[in-house]
N, C-alpha and C positions, 0 to 999 in steps of 0.2 A: 161365780159365770161370768164370763168376758164378756164387753161389749161388741157388737159388731163394727169393725172398721167402717170410720166414714168414707164417702164416695170420693177417690180423688180425681178431680177435675185441674185444669191448666191454670183456672182464674186460682181457684183455692192454694195451688201450689205455691203460683208467683206471689200472693199475699202472704203464704207462710213463710219463704223467701224474703220477701222485703221484712217482714219484721224480725228476723234474723239477722239480716246486715242491722237493721237500726239497734238492736238488742246487744249485739256483741260490738256494735260501733261505739256506741255509748258504754260498755264495759271497757273497751279497749282506751278510750280516754278517759275514764275515772281509774283505771291502774297508772297511766301515765301521772295524773295530778296527785294522786298518793304516794308513787316515789317521789314525784317533786315535793311534796309536803313533808315527808320522811328525812328527805336531804336537809330542806330549811330547818328543820327542828334539832338535825342531827348538827349543823351549821350553829343553831343558839344555845349548844352545850345538854340537848338531851341524850343520855348513858345508851351507850350501843345495848346493853341490856334491854331497856326499855322499848328501842328501837326494834328488835327481834321478838320482842313478848307482842309488840302492837302487828309487826309483819306476819307472825304467825296466826295470830288469833283473828286477824281480818280473813286470811286466807281459808281457816276452817271458818268461819262465819260465813263467807262467803259461798263455799261450797255446800256448806248445811242449806243455804237460802236454795241453791240452785235444786238439792234434792227434796226440798219441801216443796218447791214449787211444780216438781216432775214427779210429786207422787202418784201412782197409779196402782190400779187394779185388775188392769188388763195384762192379759198374759203377753201377747205379741208386745206391747209397749214395754213390759218388764224385760222381756228377755232379747227383743231385738229392736228395741225402740220405735214399734210399729213399721219398721223396714218401709221408713220415710223420713228417712236423713239425708239429705242434698249430697252431693257427692262430694263438692268443696269442704263442706263441714264434717263430712265423713272421715275426708284425708288429714284434716285438721286433729281430727280425734284421735286419727292413727298414729299419725307425725308425733303426737304429745305423748300417746303410749309407748312410742318407741323410746322418746326421752324422758324416761322415767326415772325414780332415783338410782334404779339398779345399774341404767343405761350412763345415766349422769354421772355416777361416783365408780360403779364397779368397771365399767367399758374404760374410763378416763384413768382409773387406778392401775388398771391391766397395760394400757398403754405407758404409763410413767415407769412402770415396773420392768416391763418386758421389751418395751421399743415398737416398732412397727414391722419390723421385718423379722426379728428374732434372731436363732441362732440354727444350727443343725438338728439340735434336739429338741427345740421348744419353737413352734410355730410364731409365737411372737402375740402382740396386743393386734395387728390388723386382722389376722385372721377371726378373731371372735368378733371382730368390729363387724366384717362382711357376713360371716355366719350369721351372726344377730339379726342384720339387715336382712339378707338371704332368706332368711326363715320367716320373717314378715310377709315378703314378698310369695315365697312358696303358699303361705296360707291364703293369701288373698287371691291367688291365682289359681290352686288348684284343690281348695278346699269351701270357701266361702260362696264362690257361686254356686253348689251344686247344695251346700245348707239351704241357702236362699230357694233353689229348684225343688228340692223335696218338701221344702214350707216345715223343716224341724229347727230347733232353737239352739240342739249343742251336738257336738261329732257324735258323742255316744247312740245320739237319738238317730242320727243320719247311717251309723253304721249300721243300727237293728233294723231299720226301716230299708238299707240297700241290700244287705247281705242276709238278713232275715235270722232268727234266734237270738239267744241271750249271749252266747259266745262272743260275738264280734263288738256287741254292745257292752259286755263287761270289759274286753280289752280297752274300748275306749275308754271307760271309766278309770280304768288303772293308769293309762298313759297320762289322761287328763290331770289326775290327782298326781303323778309324781311330778310331772312338766310344773304344774301348778305350785304345790309346795317347795321347789327349787327356788321358781321364780319370786313367790310370795316372802320365804325367807329374806330373800337378797333385800325385798323392798322395804318389810318392814323393820330390818336392820339400819337400813338407809333413813328411814323414817326417823328411827329413835335418835342417829348421828346428827341428823339436821336439828330436830327438835332441841336436842343437849346444846348445840352450837348456839344457835341462836337464843336461848332462853337461859340457859345456866341449869337447868334442872336436871337430877339422877336422868340414866339412861332408859332405865325403867319405866319411869313416869313419862318421859319423852314417847317412848312407844305408846301409849296408851291414850297419851294427849293427841299423836297424830291419827291414831286409828279411830278414834271418835269421829271426828270430822269424816273419815271415810265410811266408817259404818252408817252414820246418818244419811248420808246422801246415797249408799248403793242401796242400803235396807228398804228405803222408803220407794226409790224410782226404779231401780236395776237398773238396766242398761240404758233406758231415757235420761236418769239423771247422770249415769256416768259417761254417756257421750257429751251430753251437754258441758260437763263441768271439765271432761277431758280437752273440749275446744276452748274454753277458759284458760286451761292451763297452757294451750299451745298460744296464744296471744301472750302470756308472761314468758312464758321460755323462749319465744322467739323474737321478742323484743331484746329480753336479757341476754339473747347470743350476738344478736345485731349490734347492739350498742357499743359493748368493747371493739369487736371487728372493725366497725366503720370508724370509730374513733383511732385506730391504730392506723386504720388505710389514709386518713386524713393527715394524721400527724407524721406519717413517713412518706408519703406520696402526694399531699394534698388532693386526691380524689375520693369523694366519700361513698364509690361505689366498689367494693374489694374487690367483685367478681371481674370487672376490667382489668385489674394491674396483679392478677393471681399470680400469673404466669412470669413478670417481671419479679416479684416480691420472691418466688420459689428460686428463679436465676441466681439472685442475690444471697438465699440462703445457702446456694450450693456453694458457689463460688466461696463464700464466708468459710464453711465447713471442711473445703479445701485448703484452705490458708492455715486453717487451726490445726488440720492435721499433716500437713507440711511444716510446723513450728517447731524448730530445733527443743524448747521446752517442751512441747507436747510429747515429742520422740523420745525424749528422757523416760518423760512419765511412764510411756508404753511401755519402753525395755525394760524399767526396774518392775513392772507387775509383770511383765512377762518372766522376768526371771523368778521373781516368788513364785510362779504357777508351776514354774517349771520344779523348784525347789521342794515343794507340796506336793506335786505329783510324784518328783522321787521317794519321799518320805511314804506316801501312803502304798507306793510299789515294792516296797522294802519292808514293809509291818506284815507281820504274822498274826494269824488270829490265835487269839488266847483259848488255850485248851480246858474242857469243862474241868473243874477241881483246882486247876492251879492257881496260886495267887497271881492277882495282877502287878 
């Protein structure tokens, strides 16, 4: 039986947000000190396999602690975090969900293999990035407000309440399972890759190690624990993203804010790309590959399909 929600007053909300600021401010400071400590230990000769194991183990323990602290038996807390997550922290959790393993590895690999613009037959990696991001925006604008207004926890519940009957609910369940299955497979595979790379264990064992921390967190506290875990993950990810970008900006331009010199750097990249394309050696390589492509195309055009029963 779920507990009745506590009355929400401005004073209570203000105190709750102040506690969040203190907790996650200390968490961010602890992450920086932890990384500095690992850097010092690496300089002192600690093997990288040990550093990877320490990093992975500390991450799992931290997320498990958040799950244990956030454990709940309240249905509203378990499914929607009590509907009292501040907008700032909700945005951080959503951003961390976007920057998950599937995005960090899958979309980065797609951009690496297919490029930004692609070809006439291939949309390129940028289309997947925009579609992935646009999907989050569409869900936030077109689905989330109505779920909250109807007081439902899941999309199948909303469809069943909105349209009535079991058929809309069944359609929602099937769609949710298909989307979740595709996403979870990518997530689990990425977890195995990351764990294997950090610790050197077998891929299968890496999957179970990574999933162990996730299950401890999500089973005990549901969306409440997952949300606060995602906020902590956002802090780690945003620091990991900003450090190399700021370092490159300082090294190349002397300005620690890359947003201010982004246009200048892109102009330099465009000019450098034009120089490389106009280079005679680059033209020779392009001509050689074009000749090979025409040769292979001619061979494929003259190839005859083998009849059944005829020797190859």
